[in-house]
C-alpha atoms as an extended CHARMM CRD file, in Angstrom:
* protein
*
       225  EXT
         1         1  MET       CA             37.0200000000       89.7130000000      203.8020000000  PROA      1               0.0000000000
         2         2  ARG       CA             37.0420000000       88.9370000000      199.8990000000  PROA      2               0.0000000000
         3         3  SER       CA             39.0960000000       85.9760000000      199.0910000000  PROA      3               0.0000000000
         4         4  PRO       CA             42.5010000000       86.3010000000      197.2750000000  PROA      4               0.0000000000
         5         5  VAL       CA             40.7760000000       84.5030000000      194.0190000000  PROA      5               0.0000000000
         6         6  ILE       CA             38.1490000000       87.0420000000      194.1220000000  PROA      6               0.0000000000
         7         7  ILE       CA             40.2220000000       90.1030000000      194.0870000000  PROA      7               0.0000000000
         8         8  GLY       CA             42.1710000000       88.3080000000      191.2170000000  PROA      8               0.0000000000
         9         9  VAL       CA             39.6310000000       87.8990000000      189.2250000000  PROA      9               0.0000000000
        10        10  MET       CA             38.3150000000       91.6420000000      189.5690000000  PROA      10              0.0000000000
        11        11  ALA       CA             41.6790000000       92.9650000000      188.9160000000  PROA      11              0.0000000000
        12        12  ALA       CA             42.0630000000       91.2290000000      185.5230000000  PROA      12              0.0000000000
        13        13  LEU       CA             38.4670000000       92.1600000000      184.3270000000  PROA      13              0.0000000000
        14        14  ALA       CA             39.4450000000       95.6050000000      185.2290000000  PROA      14              0.0000000000
        15        15  LEU       CA             42.8380000000       95.3000000000      183.6290000000  PROA      15              0.0000000000
        16        16  GLY       CA             41.2310000000       93.6410000000      180.2660000000  PROA      16              0.0000000000
        17        17  GLY       CA             38.3920000000       96.4670000000      180.1930000000  PROA      17              0.0000000000
        18        18  LEU       CA             41.3170000000       98.8400000000      180.3170000000  PROA      18              0.0000000000
        19        19  VAL       CA             42.7480000000       97.3020000000      177.5570000000  PROA      19              0.0000000000
        20        20  LEU       CA             39.8530000000       96.9380000000      175.2280000000  PROA      20              0.0000000000
        21        21  ALA       CA             38.7480000000      100.5890000000      175.8430000000  PROA      21              0.0000000000
        22        22  LEU       CA             42.6530000000      101.7760000000      174.5830000000  PROA      22              0.0000000000
        23        23  PHE       CA             42.1900000000       99.4050000000      171.6070000000  PROA      23              0.0000000000
        24        24  LEU       CA             38.7500000000      100.9970000000      170.8740000000  PROA      24              0.0000000000
        25        25  GLY       CA             40.1560000000      104.5490000000      171.1930000000  PROA      25              0.0000000000
        26        26  SER       CA             42.7730000000      104.2760000000      168.8300000000  PROA      26              0.0000000000
        27        27  ALA       CA             40.9010000000      102.5020000000      166.2260000000  PROA      27              0.0000000000
        28        28  LEU       CA             38.2780000000      105.1900000000      166.3460000000  PROA      28              0.0000000000
        29        29  SER       CA             41.0090000000      108.3150000000      166.2390000000  PROA      29              0.0000000000
        30        30  GLU       CA             42.7780000000      106.7740000000      163.0680000000  PROA      30              0.0000000000
        31        31  PRO       CA             41.2530000000      108.4610000000      159.8750000000  PROA      31              0.0000000000
        32        32  PRO       CA             39.6840000000      106.2330000000      157.5300000000  PROA      32              0.0000000000
        33        33  GLN       CA             41.7220000000      104.5780000000      155.0490000000  PROA      33              0.0000000000
        34        34  GLN       CA             41.8630000000      106.0280000000      151.2190000000  PROA      34              0.0000000000
        35        35  PRO       CA             41.9110000000      103.8890000000      148.0430000000  PROA      35              0.0000000000
        36        36  SER       CA             45.2810000000      103.7910000000      146.4250000000  PROA      36              0.0000000000
        37        37  PRO       CA             45.4690000000      105.8430000000      143.2560000000  PROA      37              0.0000000000
        38        38  THR       CA             45.8090000000      104.2220000000      140.1420000000  PROA      38              0.0000000000
        39        39  ALA       CA             48.2570000000      105.3130000000      137.3850000000  PROA      39              0.0000000000
        40        40  PRO       CA             46.3910000000      106.8130000000      134.2400000000  PROA      40              0.0000000000
        41        41  THR       CA             46.0260000000      104.3610000000      131.5990000000  PROA      41              0.0000000000
        42        42  ALA       CA             47.7210000000      105.6580000000      128.4440000000  PROA      42              0.0000000000
        43        43  PRO       CA             45.6030000000      105.5610000000      125.2020000000  PROA      43              0.0000000000
        44        44  PRO       CA             46.6630000000      102.6680000000      122.9750000000  PROA      44              0.0000000000
        45        45  VAL       CA             49.2020000000      103.9410000000      120.1820000000  PROA      45              0.0000000000
        46        46  ALA       CA             48.2460000000      103.5480000000      116.6070000000  PROA      46              0.0000000000
        47        47  ARG       CA             51.2370000000      101.6760000000      114.9410000000  PROA      47              0.0000000000
        48        48  PRO       CA             51.7370000000      101.3960000000      111.0870000000  PROA      48              0.0000000000
        49        49  SER       CA             50.5980000000       98.1890000000      109.5430000000  PROA      49              0.0000000000
        50        50  LEU       CA             53.4220000000       96.1430000000      107.8520000000  PROA      50              0.0000000000
        51        51  GLU       CA             50.6220000000       94.6850000000      105.4930000000  PROA      51              0.0000000000
        52        52  PRO       CA             50.6080000000       95.9740000000      101.6920000000  PROA      52              0.0000000000
        53        53  THR       CA             48.0590000000       98.5050000000      100.6920000000  PROA      53              0.0000000000
        54        54  ASP       CA             46.8060000000       99.7000000000       97.4860000000  PROA      54              0.0000000000
        55        55  SER       CA             48.1420000000      103.2700000000       98.2130000000  PROA      55              0.0000000000
        56        56  PRO       CA             50.1950000000      104.0480000000       95.2130000000  PROA      56              0.0000000000
        57        57  VAL       CA             54.3580000000      104.8450000000       96.0520000000  PROA      57              0.0000000000
        58        58  PRO       CA             56.0970000000      107.4080000000       94.3660000000  PROA      58              0.0000000000
        59        59  THR       CA             59.0000000000      106.3030000000       92.2610000000  PROA      59              0.0000000000
        60        60  ALA       CA             61.9230000000      108.1240000000       90.8370000000  PROA      60              0.0000000000
        61        61  THR       CA             61.3420000000      108.5260000000       87.1820000000  PROA      61              0.0000000000
        62        62  ALA       CA             63.7910000000      109.4560000000       84.3110000000  PROA      62              0.0000000000
        63        63  ALA       CA             63.2240000000      112.4780000000       81.7950000000  PROA      63              0.0000000000
        64        64  SER       CA             60.9550000000      110.9080000000       79.0750000000  PROA      64              0.0000000000
        65        65  PRO       CA             62.1680000000      111.9240000000       75.6020000000  PROA      65              0.0000000000
        66        66  THR       CA             59.7970000000      114.1980000000       73.4360000000  PROA      66              0.0000000000
        67        67  PRO       CA             58.5700000000      113.0910000000       69.9720000000  PROA      67              0.0000000000
        68        68  GLY       CA             61.5890000000      113.2240000000       67.7380000000  PROA      68              0.0000000000
        69        69  THR       CA             64.0840000000      113.0370000000       70.3460000000  PROA      69              0.0000000000
        70        70  SER       CA             66.6420000000      110.0300000000       70.7410000000  PROA      70              0.0000000000
        71        71  PRO       CA             67.2560000000      107.8550000000       73.4870000000  PROA      71              0.0000000000
        72        72  THR       CA             70.2640000000      107.7990000000       75.5920000000  PROA      72              0.0000000000
        73        73  ALA       CA             71.7890000000      104.4370000000       74.0890000000  PROA      73              0.0000000000
        74        74  GLY       CA             73.9930000000      102.3060000000       76.2970000000  PROA      74              0.0000000000
        75        75  SER       CA             74.4670000000      104.9020000000       78.7180000000  PROA      75              0.0000000000
        76        76  PRO       CA             72.6140000000      106.3340000000       82.0490000000  PROA      76              0.0000000000
        77        77  GLN       CA             69.6690000000      108.4120000000       81.8740000000  PROA      77              0.0000000000
        78        78  PRO       CA             70.1680000000      111.9350000000       82.2720000000  PROA      78              0.0000000000
        79        79  PRO       CA             69.4810000000      113.5180000000       86.1000000000  PROA      79              0.0000000000
        80        80  GLU       CA             66.0430000000      114.8520000000       86.8770000000  PROA      80              0.0000000000
        81        81  THR       CA             67.8040000000      118.8760000000       87.2890000000  PROA      81              0.0000000000
        82        82  GLY       CA             69.6900000000      120.7140000000       84.9140000000  PROA      82              0.0000000000
        83        83  VAL       CA             68.7160000000      120.3330000000       81.0360000000  PROA      83              0.0000000000
        84        84  ASN       CA             67.1130000000      117.4810000000       80.0110000000  PROA      84              0.0000000000
        85        85  LEU       CA             65.7290000000      115.9650000000       76.2970000000  PROA      85              0.0000000000
        86        86  GLY       CA             62.8030000000      118.0280000000       74.9090000000  PROA      86              0.0000000000
        87        87  GLN       CA             63.9730000000      121.0150000000       77.0080000000  PROA      87              0.0000000000
        88        88  GLN       CA             65.2300000000      124.5020000000       75.4250000000  PROA      88              0.0000000000
        89        89  ALA       CA             68.8880000000      124.7090000000       76.5060000000  PROA      89              0.0000000000
        90        90  PRO       CA             70.0580000000      127.9410000000       78.3380000000  PROA      90              0.0000000000
        91        91  ALA       CA             72.6850000000      129.7600000000       76.3470000000  PROA      91              0.0000000000
        92        92  ILE       CA             76.6100000000      129.0350000000       76.9200000000  PROA      92              0.0000000000
        93        93  SER       CA             78.8370000000      131.9270000000       77.1640000000  PROA      93              0.0000000000
        94        94  LEU       CA             82.3650000000      131.3430000000       78.2890000000  PROA      94              0.0000000000
        95        95  PRO       CA             85.8030000000      132.7060000000       77.9470000000  PROA      95              0.0000000000
        96        96  ALA       CA             87.3290000000      130.9490000000       74.7870000000  PROA      96              0.0000000000
        97        97  LEU       CA             90.4400000000      128.9150000000       74.7910000000  PROA      97              0.0000000000
        98        98  ALA       CA             91.7790000000      130.9550000000       71.6990000000  PROA      98              0.0000000000
        99        99  GLY       CA             90.7510000000      134.1220000000       73.2400000000  PROA      99              0.0000000000
       100       100  GLY       CA             87.2780000000      136.1860000000       73.1920000000  PROA      100             0.0000000000
       101       101  THR       CA             84.1540000000      134.6040000000       74.1940000000  PROA      101             0.0000000000
       102       102  LEU       CA             82.3110000000      131.5470000000       73.1900000000  PROA      102             0.0000000000
       103       103  ASP       CA             78.7890000000      132.2090000000       73.0450000000  PROA      103             0.0000000000
       104       104  THR       CA             76.4900000000      129.4100000000       71.7090000000  PROA      104             0.0000000000
       105       105  SER       CA             73.8460000000      131.7140000000       70.5440000000  PROA      105             0.0000000000
       106       106  GLU       CA             75.8060000000      132.8100000000       67.6110000000  PROA      106             0.0000000000
       107       107  TYR       CA             75.1750000000      128.9650000000       66.4070000000  PROA      107             0.0000000000
       108       108  ALA       CA             71.4650000000      129.6940000000       66.4880000000  PROA      108             0.0000000000
       109       109  GLY       CA             69.4760000000      128.1980000000       63.5750000000  PROA      109             0.0000000000
       110       110  ARG       CA             71.7000000000      125.2000000000       63.3090000000  PROA      110             0.0000000000
       111       111  PRO       CA             72.2920000000      121.9930000000       65.1220000000  PROA      111             0.0000000000
       112       112  LEU       CA             74.6660000000      122.2520000000       67.9140000000  PROA      112             0.0000000000
       113       113  TRP       CA             76.7110000000      119.4560000000       69.4010000000  PROA      113             0.0000000000
       114       114  ILE       CA             78.0640000000      120.0100000000       73.0410000000  PROA      114             0.0000000000
       115       115  ASN       CA             80.5510000000      118.4550000000       74.7010000000  PROA      115             0.0000000000
       116       116  PHE       CA             81.2610000000      118.7880000000       78.4850000000  PROA      116             0.0000000000
       117       117  MET       CA             84.7800000000      117.5960000000       79.1120000000  PROA      117             0.0000000000
       118       118  ALA       CA             88.1190000000      117.6250000000       81.1280000000  PROA      118             0.0000000000
       119       119  THR       CA             91.5380000000      116.8790000000       80.6120000000  PROA      119             0.0000000000
       120       120  TRP       CA             91.6730000000      113.9010000000       83.2590000000  PROA      120             0.0000000000
       121       121  CYS       CA             88.8190000000      112.1720000000       81.4590000000  PROA      121             0.0000000000
       122       122  PRO       CA             89.9940000000      108.7500000000       79.7540000000  PROA      122             0.0000000000
       123       123  GLN       CA             86.9970000000      109.0680000000       77.1570000000  PROA      123             0.0000000000
       124       124  CYS       CA             87.9880000000      112.2540000000       75.9240000000  PROA      124             0.0000000000
       125       125  VAL       CA             91.3100000000      111.2850000000       74.7410000000  PROA      125             0.0000000000
       126       126  ASP       CA             89.2330000000      109.0660000000       72.2270000000  PROA      126             0.0000000000
       127       127  GLU       CA             86.4640000000      111.2410000000       71.6010000000  PROA      127             0.0000000000
       128       128  LEU       CA             87.7700000000      114.3770000000       70.9630000000  PROA      128             0.0000000000
       129       129  PRO       CA             89.9650000000      113.3430000000       67.9020000000  PROA      129             0.0000000000
       130       130  MET       CA             86.6340000000      111.4590000000       66.8620000000  PROA      130             0.0000000000
       131       131  MET       CA             84.6750000000      114.3650000000       67.1160000000  PROA      131             0.0000000000
       132       132  GLU       CA             87.4120000000      116.6340000000       65.2020000000  PROA      132             0.0000000000
       133       133  SER       CA             87.1060000000      114.5790000000       62.2080000000  PROA      133             0.0000000000
       134       134  MET       CA             83.4240000000      114.4430000000       62.4920000000  PROA      134             0.0000000000
       135       135  GLN       CA             83.3930000000      118.2520000000       62.2120000000  PROA      135             0.0000000000
       136       136  GLU       CA             85.1100000000      117.9180000000       59.0860000000  PROA      136             0.0000000000
       137       137  GLN       CA             82.7490000000      116.0510000000       57.5560000000  PROA      137             0.0000000000
       138       138  LEU       CA             79.7390000000      117.6580000000       58.7870000000  PROA      138             0.0000000000
       139       139  GLY       CA             81.0670000000      121.1240000000       57.7310000000  PROA      139             0.0000000000
       140       140  GLU       CA             78.2290000000      124.0720000000       57.8720000000  PROA      140             0.0000000000
       141       141  GLY       CA             75.6050000000      121.2380000000       58.9670000000  PROA      141             0.0000000000
       142       142  MET       CA             76.3900000000      120.9660000000       62.7280000000  PROA      142             0.0000000000
       143       143  THR       CA             78.5570000000      122.6040000000       65.0550000000  PROA      143             0.0000000000
       144       144  ILE       CA             80.8800000000      121.0620000000       67.5770000000  PROA      144             0.0000000000
       145       145  VAL       CA             81.7490000000      123.0290000000       70.3380000000  PROA      145             0.0000000000
       146       146  LEU       CA             83.8860000000      121.8790000000       73.8610000000  PROA      146             0.0000000000
       147       147  VAL       CA             82.9210000000      122.7490000000       77.3830000000  PROA      147             0.0000000000
       148       148  ASP       CA             86.0230000000      122.0880000000       80.0110000000  PROA      148             0.0000000000
       149       149  VAL       CA             85.2980000000      122.0970000000       83.4450000000  PROA      149             0.0000000000
       150       150  GLY       CA             87.1270000000      123.4720000000       86.3350000000  PROA      150             0.0000000000
       151       151  GLU       CA             90.8260000000      123.5390000000       84.7820000000  PROA      151             0.0000000000
       152       152  ASP       CA             93.0950000000      126.3260000000       84.0480000000  PROA      152             0.0000000000
       153       153  GLU       CA             93.9810000000      127.4570000000       80.3680000000  PROA      153             0.0000000000
       154       154  GLU       CA             97.4400000000      126.0960000000       80.0680000000  PROA      154             0.0000000000
       155       155  ARG       CA             96.3140000000      122.8780000000       80.6810000000  PROA      155             0.0000000000
       156       156  VAL       CA             93.3740000000      122.6850000000       78.4260000000  PROA      156             0.0000000000
       157       157  ALA       CA             95.5270000000      124.2020000000       75.6710000000  PROA      157             0.0000000000
       158       158  GLU       CA             98.1530000000      121.4830000000       76.0670000000  PROA      158             0.0000000000
       159       159  PHE       CA             95.8400000000      118.5090000000       76.2070000000  PROA      159             0.0000000000
       160       160  VAL       CA             93.8780000000      119.4060000000       73.1490000000  PROA      160             0.0000000000
       161       161  GLU       CA             96.8080000000      120.8000000000       70.7560000000  PROA      161             0.0000000000
       162       162  GLY       CA             98.4450000000      117.2450000000       71.8720000000  PROA      162             0.0000000000
       163       163  LEU       CA             95.2710000000      115.6880000000       70.6360000000  PROA      163             0.0000000000
       164       164  GLY       CA             95.4020000000      118.0710000000       67.0730000000  PROA      164             0.0000000000
       165       165  VAL       CA             91.9880000000      119.2300000000       67.8870000000  PROA      165             0.0000000000
       166       166  THR       CA             90.9420000000      122.5740000000       66.9720000000  PROA      166             0.0000000000
       167       167  LEU       CA             87.1700000000      122.7020000000       68.0840000000  PROA      167             0.0000000000
       168       168  PRO       CA             86.1860000000      125.7390000000       69.6230000000  PROA      168             0.0000000000
       169       169  VAL       CA             86.4780000000      125.1730000000       73.6370000000  PROA      169             0.0000000000
       170       170  GLY       CA             85.2420000000      127.2710000000       76.2180000000  PROA      170             0.0000000000
       171       171  LEU       CA             86.3320000000      127.5710000000       79.9730000000  PROA      171             0.0000000000
       172       172  ASP       CA             83.9830000000      126.8010000000       82.5970000000  PROA      172             0.0000000000
       173       173  ARG       CA             86.4550000000      127.4350000000       85.3550000000  PROA      173             0.0000000000
       174       174  GLN       CA             84.1640000000      127.7530000000       88.2630000000  PROA      174             0.0000000000
       175       175  ALA       CA             81.6960000000      124.8560000000       87.1110000000  PROA      175             0.0000000000
       176       176  GLU       CA             79.1280000000      127.2860000000       87.0270000000  PROA      176             0.0000000000
       177       177  THR       CA             77.5050000000      126.0540000000       83.5650000000  PROA      177             0.0000000000
       178       178  GLN       CA             78.1400000000      122.5790000000       84.5690000000  PROA      178             0.0000000000
       179       179  VAL       CA             75.5250000000      123.0930000000       87.3820000000  PROA      179             0.0000000000
       180       180  GLU       CA             73.3030000000      124.9700000000       85.5100000000  PROA      180             0.0000000000
       181       181  TRP       CA             73.1650000000      121.9340000000       83.1470000000  PROA      181             0.0000000000
       182       182  GLY       CA             73.7420000000      119.3160000000       85.3890000000  PROA      182             0.0000000000
       183       183  ALA       CA             76.3650000000      117.9740000000       83.4990000000  PROA      183             0.0000000000
       184       184  TRP       CA             77.8070000000      115.6930000000       86.5310000000  PROA      184             0.0000000000
       185       185  VAL       CA             79.2310000000      112.9290000000       84.5590000000  PROA      185             0.0000000000
       186       186  LEU       CA             81.9420000000      113.7530000000       82.0040000000  PROA      186             0.0000000000
       187       187  PRO       CA             82.2860000000      113.7770000000       79.5290000000  PROA      187             0.0000000000
       188       188  VAL       CA             78.6490000000      114.1320000000       78.5050000000  PROA      188             0.0000000000
       189       189  HSD       CA             77.0900000000      115.2290000000       75.0290000000  PROA      189             0.0000000000
       190       190  TYR       CA             74.2380000000      117.0140000000       73.8830000000  PROA      190             0.0000000000
       191       191  TRP       CA             72.8110000000      117.4000000000       70.6470000000  PROA      191             0.0000000000
       192       192  LEU       CA             70.3920000000      120.2590000000       70.2270000000  PROA      192             0.0000000000
       193       193  ASP       CA             68.2730000000      121.1380000000       67.0990000000  PROA      193             0.0000000000
       194       194  GLU       CA             67.9980000000      124.3520000000       65.1650000000  PROA      194             0.0000000000
       195       195  GLN       CA             65.6970000000      125.7220000000       67.8790000000  PROA      195             0.0000000000
       196       196  GLY       CA             68.0790000000      125.1110000000       70.3430000000  PROA      196             0.0000000000
       197       197  VAL       CA             65.7090000000      122.0520000000       71.9970000000  PROA      197             0.0000000000
       198       198  VAL       CA             67.8620000000      119.3860000000       73.2530000000  PROA      198             0.0000000000
       199       199  ARG       CA             67.0710000000      115.9730000000       71.2010000000  PROA      199             0.0000000000
       200       200  SER       CA             69.7620000000      113.6610000000       72.5380000000  PROA      200             0.0000000000
       201       201  ILE       CA             71.9840000000      113.2890000000       75.4180000000  PROA      201             0.0000000000
       202       202  LEU       CA             74.7850000000      110.6800000000       75.7940000000  PROA      202             0.0000000000
       203       203  TYR       CA             77.6170000000      109.8500000000       78.3550000000  PROA      203             0.0000000000
       204       204  GLY       CA             80.6360000000      109.0820000000       77.1440000000  PROA      204             0.0000000000
       205       205  GLY       CA             82.5160000000      105.8900000000       76.4340000000  PROA      205             0.0000000000
       206       206  ALA       CA             79.9600000000      104.7460000000       74.1210000000  PROA      206             0.0000000000
       207       207  PRO       CA             80.6270000000      103.1950000000       70.6040000000  PROA      207             0.0000000000
       208       208  ARG       CA             81.2460000000      105.2840000000       67.5790000000  PROA      208             0.0000000000
       209       209  SER       CA             78.0790000000      104.3990000000       66.1250000000  PROA      209             0.0000000000
       210       210  VAL       CA             76.0480000000      105.5670000000       68.9180000000  PROA      210             0.0000000000
       211       211  PHE       CA             77.4300000000      109.0590000000       68.2210000000  PROA      211             0.0000000000
       212       212  ILE       CA             76.5040000000      108.7900000000       64.3140000000  PROA      212             0.0000000000
       213       213  GLU       CA             72.9880000000      107.8320000000       65.2370000000  PROA      213             0.0000000000
       214       214  SER       CA             72.7830000000      110.9760000000       67.5100000000  PROA      214             0.0000000000
       215       215  VAL       CA             74.0960000000      113.2540000000       64.4860000000  PROA      215             0.0000000000
       216       216  LEU       CA             71.9870000000      111.5830000000       61.7340000000  PROA      216             0.0000000000
       217       217  ASN       CA             68.6370000000      112.4370000000       64.0090000000  PROA      217             0.0000000000
       218       218  LEU       CA             69.2680000000      116.0450000000       63.3590000000  PROA      218             0.0000000000
       219       219  VAL       CA             71.1910000000      116.0900000000       60.1980000000  PROA      219             0.0000000000
       220       220  PRO       CA             69.7750000000      112.7960000000       58.2290000000  PROA      220             0.0000000000
       221       221  ASP       CA             71.7330000000      113.6590000000       55.2600000000  PROA      221             0.0000000000
       222       222  ALA       CA             74.9770000000      114.0000000000       56.6160000000  PROA      222             0.0000000000
       223       223  ASP       CA             77.7780000000      112.1800000000       54.8210000000  PROA      223             0.0000000000
       224       224  ILE       CA             79.8760000000      110.6610000000       58.3770000000  PROA      224             0.0000000000
       225       225  GLU       CA             81.4450000000      107.2390000000       58.8850000000  PROA      225             0.0000000000
């Protein structure tokens, strides 16, 4: 008979072999491990440089006067849109305050002074009587016309009569002529030569001497003060 010790050792060896066989079988049956996929790397993004470059930077420019034009003294430059210095001015045809039609084409062949204005404009209270007196001094040498923007006839009539002004007035009720000319800042004055070319543009509120300068630019022999 075998001794209990031998039987125990043999049983332990048998059990250990069984465990080893089970472990090897499990290891052989598992699929091989696949490498973990890595996220794709995004290409580098070009970032704008903050360093100054030699490339020219576009800048806004004001309308440049052509030879023979007068600069706009003491006032903002005219806008890029609309009627500018050196350009042929479009004819104005509007209902006249006195009845009929105010048509600037009727004044072709002589210098013309066009003033876009409104009754709510403080500068107009001073400028319109001045223009009235200048028209008397200029006579046939230059014609001054007014364009009232966006107001009704009764209001305009009361305004000019109160100032004692008899200059011809066109009623731009829908502000269409204002848009066409780009006369956004009221009052604004345009001086046209005999060919209808804009030679001076002036926004209101300037000294009287600046108005006289613009007139003399077109009518050098005018006797005005």
